[in-house]
C-alpha positions in Angstrom: 21.7 22.7 11.2 22.9 20.5 8.4 26.3 19.0 7.7 26.7 18.5 3.9 28.6 15.3 4.4 26.8 13.5 7.2 23.3 14.9 7.4 21.1 16.9 9.8 21.9 17.3 13.5 19.5 15.6 15.9 18.9 16.2 19.6 21.9 15.4 21.9 24.4 16.7 19.4 24.5 13.4 17.4 24.4 13.1 13.6 22.4 11.2 11.2 24.2 8.9 8.8 23.9 9.8 5.2 20.3 10.2 4.2 18.9 7.3 2.2 17.7 5.1 0.7 20.1 4.5 -2.2 19.2 2.4 -5.2 22.1 0.5 -6.7 22.2 -2.1 -9.5 20.6 -5.3 -8.3 23.0 -8.1 -7.4 20.4 -10.7 -8.5 20.4 -12.6 -11.7 17.8 -10.8 -14.0 14.8 -13.1 -14.5 13.3 -13.6 -17.9 9.7 -13.0 -16.7 8.0 -9.6 -16.4 8.7 -8.1 -13.0 5.8 -5.9 -11.6 6.0 -4.0 -8.4 2.5 -3.7 -7.0 3.4 -1.5 -4.0 4.7 1.8 -5.4 3.6 5.4 -4.7 3.4 8.5 -6.8 2.9 12.0 -5.3 0.6 14.5 -7.1 1.5 18.1 -6.5 -1.7 19.6 -7.9 -3.8 17.4 -5.6 -1.7 18.5 -2.6 -2.1 22.1 -3.5 -5.9 21.6 -3.7 -6.1 19.9 -0.3 -3.7 22.1 1.7 -6.0 25.1 2.4 -8.6 22.7 3.9 -6.4 20.8 6.2 -6.5 21.0 10.0 -4.3 18.7 12.3 -7.4 17.3 14.0 -8.6 16.0 10.6 -5.8 13.4 10.7 -4.9 12.3 14.2 -1.9 10.4 12.9 0.0 13.7 12.7 0.1 13.8 16.5 2.2 10.6 16.8 5.4 11.3 14.9 8.1 12.6 17.2 10.0 15.7 16.3 13.1 13.6 15.6 11.2 11.6 12.9 9.5 14.7 11.5 12.9 16.4 11.1 14.5 13.4 9.4 11.6 12.8 7.0 11.5 16.5 6.1 15.2 16.5 5.4 15.1 13.3 3.5 12.1 14.0 1.3 13.3 17.5 0.5 16.4 16.3 -1.2 16.1 17.1 -4.9 16.7 13.5 -6.0 14.0 12.3 -3.6 11.5 14.9 -4.8 12.1 13.7 -8.3 11.5 10.1 -7.3 8.1 11.0 -5.7 6.9 13.0 -8.7 8.7 12.3 -12.0 8.5 9.0 -14.0 12.0 9.4 -15.5 13.7 9.4 -12.1 11.6 6.3 -11.2 12.5 4.5 -14.4 16.2 5.0 -13.7 15.8 3.2 -10.3 13.5 0.6 -11.8 16.2 -0.3 -14.3 18.7 -0.7 -11.5 16.3 -2.8 -9.5 15.3 -5.0 -12.4 11.7 -3.9 -12.2 9.9 -3.8 -15.5 6.7 -2.1 -14.3 5.4 -0.2 -11.3 1.7 -0.2 -10.3 1.2 3.4 -9.3 -0.9 4.4 -6.3 -1.2 7.6 -4.3 1.2 8.3 -1.4 -1.0 7.5 1.7 -1.0 11.1 3.0 -2.8 12.0 -0.2 -6.0 9.9 0.5 -7.5 13.2 1.7 -10.6 11.5 3.0 -11.4 14.5 5.2 -12.0 16.8 2.2 -15.6 18.0 1.5 -17.4 16.0 -1.2 -16.7 18.4 -4.1 -13.0 18.8 -3.4 -12.6 15.1 -2.6 -14.0 14.3 -6.1 -11.7 17.0 -7.7 -8.7 15.7 -5.8 -9.2 12.1 -7.0 -9.7 13.2 -10.6 -6.5 15.3 -10.5 -4.6 12.3 -9.2 -6.1 9.9 -11.8 -5.3 12.4 -14.6 -1.7 12.6 -13.5 -1.4 8.8 -13.3 -3.0 8.4 -16.7 -0.5 11.0 -18.1 2.4 9.0 -16.7 1.0 5.7 -18.0 0.3 7.1 -21.5 3.9 8.4 -21.7 5.4 5.1 -20.5 2.8 2.3 -21.1 5.4 -0.4 -20.8 6.7 0.8 -17.4 3.6 1.9 -15.5 0.0 1.0 -14.7 -2.2 2.8 -12.2 -4.8 2.2 -9.5 -7.5 4.7 -8.3 -7.8 6.6 -5.1 -11.4 6.8 -3.9 -13.2 9.5 -1.7 -14.1 6.8 0.8 -15.9 9.2 3.1 -18.7 9.4 0.5 -19.5 5.9 -0.8 -21.9 7.2 -3.5 -19.1 9.4 -4.9 -16.5 6.6 -4.4 -18.6 4.4 -6.7 -18.8 7.1 -9.3 -15.1 7.5 -9.1 -14.5 3.7 -9.4 -16.7 3.5 -12.5 -14.9 6.5 -14.0 -11.5 5.2 -13.2 -12.3 1.9 -14.9 -14.1 3.4 -17.9 -11.9 6.5 -18.6 -8.5 5.5 -17.3 -8.4 1.7 -17.6 -7.6 1.3 -13.9 -8.3 -2.2 -12.6 -7.8 -1.5 -8.9 -7.9 1.0 -6.2 -6.0 1.7 -3.0 -7.6 2.4 0.4 -6.6 3.2 3.9 -7.1 0.9 6.8 -9.8 3.3 8.1 -11.8 6.3 6.9 -11.3 9.2 9.2 -11.2 6.8 12.1 -14.2 4.7 10.9 -13.6 1.0 10.4 -14.0 -0.7 7.1 -16.5 -3.3 8.4 -19.2 -0.6 8.6 -22.1 -1.6 6.4 -22.1 1.8 4.7 -19.0 0.7 2.7 -20.7 -2.4 1.4 -21.7 -0.7 -1.9 -18.1 -0.1 -2.6 -17.1 -3.7 -2.2 -20.1 -4.8 -4.2 -19.1 -2.4 -7.0 -15.5 -3.7 -6.9 -16.8 -7.2 -7.5 -19.1 -6.0 -10.3 -16.3 -4.1 -12.0 -13.7 -6.8 -11.3 -11.4 -4.3 -9.6 -8.8 -5.4 -7.0 -8.4 -3.4 -3.8 -5.0 -2.6 -2.3 -5.1 -2.0 1.5 -2.3 0.3 2.4 -2.6 2.0 5.9 -1.5 5.5 6.6 -0.6 4.5 10.1 -2.7 3.8 13.2 -5.3 6.3 14.4 -4.6 5.7 18.1 -0.9 5.7 18.4 -0.4 7.4 21.8 2.1 4.7 22.8 3.9 4.8 19.5 5.2 8.4 19.6 8.9 7.5 19.8 11.5 5.4 17.9 9.5 5.7 14.7 7.1 3.1 16.0 4.4 5.2 14.3 5.6 3.5 11.1 7.5 0.4 12.2 4.6 -1.0 14.4 1.6 1.1 13.4 1.6 0.3 9.7 1.3 -3.5 10.1 -0.9 -3.0 13.1 -3.4 -0.9 11.2 -3.6 -3.5 8.5 -4.1 -6.2 11.1 -7.0 -4.4 12.7 -8.5 -3.5 9.4 -8.6 -7.0 7.9 -9.5 -8.5 11.2 -12.6 -6.3 11.4 -13.5 -6.8 7.8 -13.3 -10.6 8.2 -15.2 -10.7 11.5 -17.7 -8.1 10.1 -18.6 -10.4 7.3 -17.3 -8.5 4.3 -16.1 -11.7 2.6 -19.1 -13.6 3.8 -21.3 -11.1 1.9 -18.9 -10.6 -1.0 -16.8 -13.8 -1.5 -15.4 -12.6 -4.8 -14.0 -9.3 -3.5 -10.3 -9.3 -4.2 -7.8 -7.5 -2.0 -4.0 -7.2 -1.7 -2.7 -6.3 1.7 0.7 -4.7 1.6 3.5 -5.1 4.2 2.9 -8.9 4.0 -0.6 -8.4 5.3 0.4 -7.0 8.7 0.5 -9.4 11.6 -2.6 -11.5 11.2 -1.4 -13.8 8.4 1.4 -14.9 10.7 -0.8 -15.3 13.8 -4.3 -16.2 12.6 -4.5 -19.3 14.9 -5.4 -17.1 17.9 -8.3 -15.6 16.0 -9.5 -19.0 14.9 -9.3 -20.3 18.5 -11.4 -17.3 19.6 -13.9 -18.1 16.9 -14.4 -21.6 18.5 -14.6 -20.3 22.0 -16.4 -16.9 21.8 -19.9 -16.1 20.5 -18.9 -12.5 19.7 -16.6 -13.8 16.9 -19.5 -15.6 15.2 -22.0 -12.8 14.8 -21.3 -12.2 11.0 -19.3 -15.2 9.8 -20.1 -18.9 9.4 -16.5 -20.3 9.1 -13.2 -19.8 10.9 -11.7 -16.4 10.2 -8.6 -17.9 8.6 -10.8 -19.3 5.8 -11.6 -15.8 4.7 -8.0 -14.6 5.3 -6.9 -17.3 2.9 -8.8 -15.5 0.1 -6.5 -12.4 0.4 -3.2 -11.6 -1.3 0.0 -10.2 0.3 3.1 -8.4 -1.0 6.7 -9.2 -0.2 7.6 -6.1 1.8 8.5 -8.3 4.9 12.3 -8.1 4.9 12.9 -11.7 5.9 13.0 -14.3 3.1 11.6 -17.0 5.4 8.5 -14.9 5.8 8.0 -15.0 2.0 8.4 -18.8 2.2 5.8 -18.9 4.9 3.3 -16.8 2.9 3.7 -19.1 -0.1 3.4 -22.3 2.0 0.3 -21.1 3.9 -1.5 -19.1 1.3 -0.1 -20.4 -2.0 2.2 -18.9 -4.6 -0.8 -17.4 -6.4 -1.5 -15.0 -3.5 2.0 -13.4 -3.0 3.1 -10.4 -5.1 6.3 -8.4 -5.5 6.2 -5.1 -3.6 8.8 -2.4 -2.7 7.0 0.6 -1.1 9.0 2.7 -3.6 10.2 5.5 -3.1 9.9 5.3 0.7 12.9 4.3 2.8 10.8 1.6 4.5 11.0 -0.7 1.4 13.8 -2.9 0.0 16.1 -1.3 -2.5 17.1 -4.6 -4.1 13.9 -6.6 -4.1 15.1 -9.2 -6.6 18.1 -10.1 -4.5 15.9 -10.3 -1.5 13.6 -12.8 -3.3 16.6 -14.8 -4.5 17.2 -15.7 -0.8 13.8 -17.3 -0.5 13.5 -21.0 -1.2 11.0 -21.0 -4.0 10.3 -23.0 -7.1 10.8 -21.2 -10.4 7.1 -21.3 -11.0 6.4 -19.7 -7.7 9.1 -17.1 -8.2 7.7 -16.1 -11.6 4.2 -15.8 -10.2 5.4 -13.6 -7.4 7.6 -11.4 -9.6 4.9 -10.6 -12.0 2.4 -13.2 -13.0 0.0 -12.7 -10.1 0.1 -8.9 -10.6 -0.6 -9.2 -14.3 -3.6 -11.4 -13.5 -5.1 -9.4 -10.7 -4.7 -6.0 -12.4 -5.1 -7.2 -16.0 -1.7 -5.9 -17.0 -0.9 -6.7 -20.6 -4.5 -7.6 -21.3 -6.6 -5.7 -23.8 
């Protein structure tokens, strides 16, 4: 049952507030520098249509951990015509970008559209469909959008082919990956050729989890998103560091969204374990934080002091503007949020767009 004024009914006879989010004109002073959002998602309907007949719930265990309350709310929210347009149509996005003061979005797939569980042929087709759609949007609005690839990570040989194609044919300078591949962790050596190719092609990875695979204790209160998203990133980058990914590929570049998860704010425990425990030293020769300090993080952290911490600890060259658009778990006025952080003008300009332009070669021929 849905009330047109207040939203859908939920268990217990209560009512949701008005479905959001709402994008209003920014209250911040517009900066003179280019503002680039590196954490933005575009849905591709043709790719979804291709994948749908092949899906079974057991292929993605994350589907088990969203409570009915959250499923109902998300279904209602994302079926609103204006929301559908934001997920699919560049014109709707541009209208919101203008309100936000965002000059460019870096487009990546919505995480449910990784489709790692597809068979090799359809996985390849799906990625190509997504890239063609991204390229179409970028060609129509080259001053407003750039794109990054999606890779069929379950098949590293095909993933490398897709990377090369994405760079050569579409001009993509990055790719987005999940925090695991069908439950398999990213420190597995079979993924090494992908990291090696990324270095060779000078492509930057964006780690964006689709949630945590083992969320049995997170099946209420929307913890499947609130806790599981940063937890998945924390586990993924912890394993990659301890598994020696950056030991073997020191020039491999990665942006970890949601501020990098929990590890950037609590790395001292991992460093202590490195000193005390031999298990921690099997694949790396230096404290884990030294590898962590090579990574980049976005600003989707919701507390200005956390942005200040990331800049102080990791440098202003490693923090980038991100919004998670058009999901409701992102800030709707990111410039006003950043205005609250105590930053130098140089740092602010780097975070707003300079770092993104450098990592993803935006504005470069």
